[in-house]
C-alpha positions in Angstrom: 116.5 87.8 89.6 118.0 84.7 91.6 116.1 84.2 95.1 117.0 81.9 97.5 114.4 79.1 99.2 113.5 79.3 102.9 116.0 77.9 104.9 116.1 76.1 108.2 118.6 78.9 109.3 116.0 81.7 108.0 113.0 80.2 109.8 115.1 80.0 113.5 115.8 83.5 112.4 112.0 84.5 111.8 111.1 82.3 115.2 113.5 84.6 117.1 111.6 87.5 115.8 108.1 86.9 116.0 107.9 83.6 117.9 107.1 80.2 117.1 103.6 80.5 117.4 103.6 82.9 114.8 105.7 81.2 111.7 103.6 79.0 109.8 105.0 76.0 107.4 102.2 73.6 107.6 100.4 73.3 104.3 96.7 74.1 105.3 98.4 77.4 106.6 100.4 77.8 103.7 97.7 77.3 101.1 95.2 79.8 103.1 97.6 82.5 102.7 98.4 81.4 99.1 95.3 82.6 97.5 93.3 86.1 97.2 89.8 86.4 94.9 92.0 86.6 91.4 90.2 84.1 89.7 90.9 80.5 91.1 94.9 81.2 91.4 97.0 79.6 94.4 100.5 80.6 94.9 101.1 79.3 98.3 104.5 80.7 100.3 107.3 78.7 102.0 106.6 80.5 105.3 103.9 82.6 106.7 105.4 85.3 108.9 102.7 87.0 111.1 104.5 89.7 112.7 102.8 92.3 115.6 104.9 95.6 115.4 106.6 97.9 112.6 110.2 96.7 114.4 109.0 93.1 113.4 108.6 93.6 110.0 111.5 95.8 109.6 113.5 92.7 111.2 111.9 90.1 109.0 112.9 92.1 105.9 116.0 92.3 107.1 116.8 89.0 107.4 115.2 87.9 103.7 116.9 90.7 101.8 120.5 89.5 103.3 119.4 85.7 102.4 118.0 86.8 99.4 114.7 85.2 100.2 111.3 86.9 98.5 108.6 88.4 100.8 105.1 89.0 100.1 102.9 91.3 101.9 99.7 89.9 102.8 96.4 91.8 103.9 92.9 90.2 103.8 93.1 88.8 99.8 90.6 90.4 98.8 92.4 91.6 95.5 91.6 90.7 92.1 95.1 91.3 90.4 97.1 88.6 92.5 98.8 91.6 94.2 99.2 89.2 97.4 100.5 86.1 95.6 103.4 84.5 96.3 104.5 83.4 93.1 108.2 83.4 93.9 107.4 81.2 96.9 109.4 82.8 99.9 107.8 84.5 102.8 104.0 85.3 102.7 104.0 88.3 105.3 101.0 88.3 106.6 100.0 91.5 108.4 96.8 90.5 110.1 97.8 90.9 113.8 98.7 94.5 112.9 95.5 95.7 113.1 94.7 98.4 115.5 93.8 102.1 115.7 96.9 103.7 117.0 95.2 107.0 117.6 92.1 109.4 116.2 93.0 113.2 116.6 89.5 114.7 116.7 91.5 118.0 116.9 93.4 117.9 113.5 90.5 115.1 112.0 93.0 112.4 111.3 93.5 108.9 112.4 96.8 106.8 112.7 96.1 103.0 112.1 97.9 100.1 111.7 98.0 98.1 108.0 95.7 95.2 109.1 93.3 97.3 110.1 89.9 96.2 108.5 88.6 99.3 106.5 84.6 98.5 107.9 86.0 98.9 111.2 87.9 102.0 110.8 84.5 103.7 109.4 82.9 102.4 112.2 85.1 103.7 114.9 85.5 107.0 113.6 81.9 107.9 112.8 81.0 107.0 116.6 82.6 110.0 116.5 81.3 111.9 113.8 84.1 111.7 111.5 84.1 109.9 107.7 87.0 108.1 106.5 85.0 108.1 102.6 87.7 105.2 100.5 85.3 102.4 100.3 85.8 99.5 98.3 83.0 96.6 98.1 85.2 94.6 100.1 85.4 96.9 103.1 84.3 94.0 105.5 87.1 92.1 104.6 89.9 94.3 102.9 92.5 96.1 105.0 93.7 99.2 105.1 97.5 98.4 104.1 95.9 96.4 100.7 93.9 99.3 100.1 97.1 101.7 100.3 99.3 99.0 98.6 96.3 99.1 95.6 95.3 102.9 96.2 91.8 101.4 96.2 88.7 103.5 95.4 85.1 102.7 95.7 81.9 104.3 95.3 82.2 107.8 97.4 85.8 108.1 95.4 83.6 109.9 93.0 83.1 113.3 95.5 86.0 112.3 97.8 88.7 110.9 96.0 90.4 107.5 96.5 92.8 105.8 98.8 95.9 108.4 98.3 93.6 111.4 98.6 93.3 110.8 102.1 97.0 110.0 103.1 99.2 112.4 105.2 102.0 110.2 106.2 103.7 106.7 106.1 105.3 104.5 108.4 107.1 102.1 105.9 109.9 99.2 106.3 112.2 99.2 103.2 113.8 96.2 102.1 116.9 96.4 104.2 115.3 96.4 107.5 115.1 100.7 108.1 112.1 102.2 108.8 111.1 105.6 107.4 108.5 108.4 107.6 107.8 109.3 104.0 106.0 112.8 104.6 104.8 114.8 107.8 101.5 115.1 109.2 100.4 118.4 107.7 97.6 118.9 104.9 100.2 120.8 102.8 103.2 119.3 102.0 106.1 120.8 99.5 109.0 119.7 100.9 111.2 117.1 98.5 109.7 114.2 96.8 106.6 113.2 97.3 107.6 109.5 98.7 104.3 109.4 100.2 102.5 109.3 96.9 105.0 107.1 95.4 104.7 104.5 98.2 100.8 104.3 97.7 99.6 102.2 95.0 103.4 100.4 94.5 101.7 96.9 95.2 103.8 96.3 98.2 106.9 96.3 95.3 108.8 99.5 97.0 108.2 98.8 100.7 106.3 97.2 103.5 103.5 100.2 105.3 103.9 99.5 109.1 101.4 102.7 109.9 99.1 105.0 107.9 98.2 108.8 109.1 94.8 109.4 107.1 92.9 112.7 106.8 89.1 112.1 107.8 86.2 114.6 107.0 83.2 115.3 109.2 80.3 112.7 108.5 77.5 113.9 106.5 74.2 113.8 108.7 72.1 112.6 105.5 72.2 110.3 102.7 69.3 110.1 99.5 69.8 107.3 97.5 67.8 106.5 94.0 67.8 103.8 91.4 67.3 104.9 88.1 66.4 102.1 85.3 67.5 102.3 81.6 66.1 100.2 78.3 69.3 100.9 76.5 73.0 100.8 78.5 74.8 103.3 76.3 72.3 105.6 77.7 72.8 105.0 81.3 76.7 105.9 80.6 75.4 109.1 78.8 73.6 109.9 81.2 76.7 110.6 83.6 78.6 112.8 82.5 75.4 114.8 82.0 74.8 114.7 85.8 78.2 116.6 86.3 78.0 118.9 83.4 74.9 120.1 85.2 76.8 121.1 87.9 76.4 118.1 90.8 78.7 116.0 92.3 77.0 113.2 93.8 78.7 111.0 96.4 78.3 107.9 94.7 77.1 107.4 90.6 77.3 103.6 90.1 76.8 101.9 86.5 75.2 97.9 87.0 74.5 95.8 83.2 71.2 93.8 83.4 73.3 90.7 84.0 75.0 92.0 87.0 71.4 92.5 88.6 70.4 89.3 87.6 72.9 87.0 89.2 73.3 89.3 92.6 69.4 89.0 92.9 69.9 85.4 92.0 72.5 84.3 94.5 72.2 87.2 97.1 69.0 87.0 99.6 67.2 89.8 100.9 67.3 92.3 98.3 63.6 93.4 97.2 64.2 94.9 94.3 61.9 94.0 90.6 63.9 94.7 87.2 61.2 95.4 84.8 61.7 93.1 81.2 62.6 95.9 79.5 65.3 97.5 81.8 69.0 96.8 80.3 71.3 98.6 82.7 70.5 100.7 86.1 72.5 104.0 87.8 72.5 104.0 91.3 72.8 107.4 92.4 73.8 108.9 96.1 74.1 112.2 96.9 75.1 113.2 100.7 75.6 116.5 102.6 74.2 118.3 105.4 71.5 120.4 104.4 68.2 118.9 102.9 67.0 121.6 100.6 69.9 121.7 99.1 70.5 117.9 98.5 66.9 117.9 97.3 67.4 120.9 94.8 70.6 118.4 93.1 68.7 115.4 93.4 65.6 117.4 91.2 68.2 118.2 88.5 69.3 115.0 88.7 66.2 113.4 87.9 66.0 116.0 84.8 69.1 115.0 83.3 68.1 111.4 84.0 64.6 111.6 82.3 66.6 113.4 79.4 68.3 110.2 78.5 65.1 108.4 78.8 65.5 106.8 82.0 62.1 104.4 83.4 60.5 105.0 86.7 63.1 105.8 89.0 63.3 103.9 92.9 64.0 106.5 95.7 65.2 104.4 98.8 63.2 105.9 101.6 64.3 104.1 104.7 67.5 103.3 105.8 66.2 99.9 105.0 65.7 100.6 101.8 69.1 102.2 101.2 70.6 99.2 103.0 69.1 96.8 100.3 70.2 99.1 97.7 74.0 99.2 98.6 73.9 95.5 99.2 73.1 95.1 95.8 75.5 96.9 94.3 78.4 95.6 97.0 77.8 92.4 96.4 77.7 91.9 92.2 81.3 90.7 92.4 80.7 88.1 94.7 77.5 86.6 92.5 80.1 87.0 89.5 82.2 84.6 91.1 79.2 82.1 91.9 77.7 82.3 89.0 80.7 81.1 86.6 84.4 81.1 85.7 85.2 84.5 84.8 88.1 87.3 84.6 87.6 90.5 85.4 89.3 93.8 83.9 89.3 97.3 86.0 89.1 99.4 82.8 89.2 103.2 83.3 88.4 106.0 81.2 87.6 109.9 81.3 83.9 109.7 82.0 82.4 111.2 78.7 84.6 108.2 77.2 82.1 105.4 78.7 79.5 104.7 76.5 82.5 103.9 73.7 84.2 102.1 76.3 81.1 99.8 76.7 80.0 99.8 73.0 84.0 98.5 72.3 83.8 96.1 74.8 80.8 94.5 73.7 81.8 94.3 69.9 85.4 92.6 70.8 83.3 90.5 73.1 81.5 89.3 69.7 84.6 88.8 67.7 85.9 86.9 70.0 82.8 84.9 71.0 82.8 85.8 75.1 80.1 87.5 76.6 81.0 90.3 79.6 78.9 91.5 82.0 79.8 95.1 82.8 79.7 97.3 86.2 81.3 99.7 88.1 82.0 103.1 89.3 80.7 105.1 86.4 81.3 108.8 88.0 84.5 108.0 87.7 84.7 106.5 84.3 85.7 103.0 86.0 84.2 100.0 84.1 85.0 96.6 85.8 84.4 94.4 82.7 83.8 90.7 83.8 84.7 87.8 81.0 82.5 85.4 81.3 84.1 81.7 80.2 80.7 80.4 78.9 80.7 77.8 76.3 84.5 78.8 75.4 86.7 76.2 75.2 89.8 75.9 77.3 92.1 76.6 74.3 90.6 79.6 73.9 90.1 80.7 77.3 94.0 80.2 77.5 95.4 81.1 74.4 92.7 83.3 72.3 90.9 85.3 75.5 94.4 87.4 76.1 94.4 89.2 72.4 90.7 90.0 73.3 91.9 91.7 76.6 95.1 92.9 75.1 92.1 95.0 72.8 90.0 96.1 75.2 93.3 97.7 77.0 94.3 99.1 73.6 90.7 100.6 73.3 90.8 102.2 76.5 94.0 103.8 76.3 92.7 105.2 72.8 90.1 106.7 74.9 92.4 108.4 76.9 92.2 105.8 79.6 94.5 103.2 81.5 94.4 99.8 82.7 93.4 99.8 86.3 91.1 102.2 88.2 91.5 100.9 91.6 92.2 97.0 91.6 96.2 97.3 90.7 98.4 95.9 88.6 99.5 92.7 90.4 100.5 89.6 88.5 97.4 89.3 85.9 97.9 92.8 84.1 101.7 93.6 84.0 101.7 91.9 80.8 99.5 94.7 79.3 101.9 97.2 80.8 103.6 98.1 77.4 100.1 99.3 76.1 100.1 102.1 78.8 103.9 103.1 78.7 106.9 103.0 76.6 109.7 101.4 77.5 111.5 104.9 78.2 108.5 105.0 81.1 108.8 101.5 81.9 113.0 101.6 82.6 112.1 104.6 84.8 109.7 102.3 86.8 112.6 99.8 87.3 115.1 102.2 88.3 113.1 103.4 91.4 112.4 99.7 91.6 116.4 99.1 91.7 116.5 102.1 94.1 114.3 101.0 96.8 114.8 97.4 96.7 118.1 96.1 95.3 118.1 92.5 95.4 114.2 93.1 94.1 113.0 90.8 97.1 109.9 93.1 97.5 106.7 91.3 96.3 108.2 90.0 92.8 106.6 89.4 89.9 104.0 92.0 90.3 103.4 95.2 88.4 106.4 95.7 86.2 106.6 93.2 83.0 
């Protein structure tokens, strides 16, 4: 696919659409919008455009489509797969000005939002009305709804409530040629034609640019109970996960953290009063939520029985809101601590939860063969294991040329266990070379056909998802 550079005439047209103060070509701004949280990668666009309305987004796309200029949608830049990187230059379409809550429909438990809205702002705004938006990425304080939609983000509460896709009723999307469409209807059921809404969610900006979203809400649970469960063996912790669900309990969160993940977090993040015994190799963080204290306590008692049958240590119950906040801070800060401690690559594997112990063991064996250390954590209740590969003493040559072979083996193992390449981070730039492990050529050709239909000139986030 051939793309053109951003010409002076294109800049003039973009200025006419959004105003001179919202088109940036200076090096500092381009560099700012040229990276996310994916390793140390940096791909600045040739120009950054910051529209304020859906109509402006559509007009920007129309101009770029006519001139064969690539467009990369940019949200909160918290992604871990390189999805927001302008790998072909072109226009970086920053959606941070489109950050409004359009309306909250308390009667129908719906909210309409723009893509630049910070996820935590949405959660707090609806919580003030006794409502709950459960998708809850660790970066919720800085990630945006548009990015969550593009990657089909999950987070700890997905185990009970579902991922972002499960809360989307309808989307307004700007197409590559400048059309604005709605993908569905603001109804809880919809069997009318192809499900364009679910197709666009998780498409990583390659099919269209989301300009509004109608999201489903639920009543806010009144209470939560939270426990931190230590294990002397990481495999035992993983085995306990599926046992909880087989016992008939669905916690609102069930997270796994290896010992290194906890130690590095306690070292790099202040204000977490947790002490870890010397023999502990892993923790499960388990939350139960609801409105009836007696029922929640019965669930907790049943969970404790399951944990004890899998040789856990002494369980810590968070009694106060401050204790709960501290434990969640521990879990949410793991990724930041990883980045502060070492050069690393993070893989977002996911398997059926019963296969989680075999995935963990397999990752460690692959690491031993290739000479790298891994630190694992993630949403165990979903079988979603984040594998952090630490560079450590590996040579630059091994890191660049041997490690991709090891990552391929990790993904082959994951697929052989019934899993797939990504649970919530998306494929983006860095995982697309492994898509042949999860899909055969017929499946990939079908995906390319969909891409060609939505985006004939290939301008929308090129270089992502498809190998």
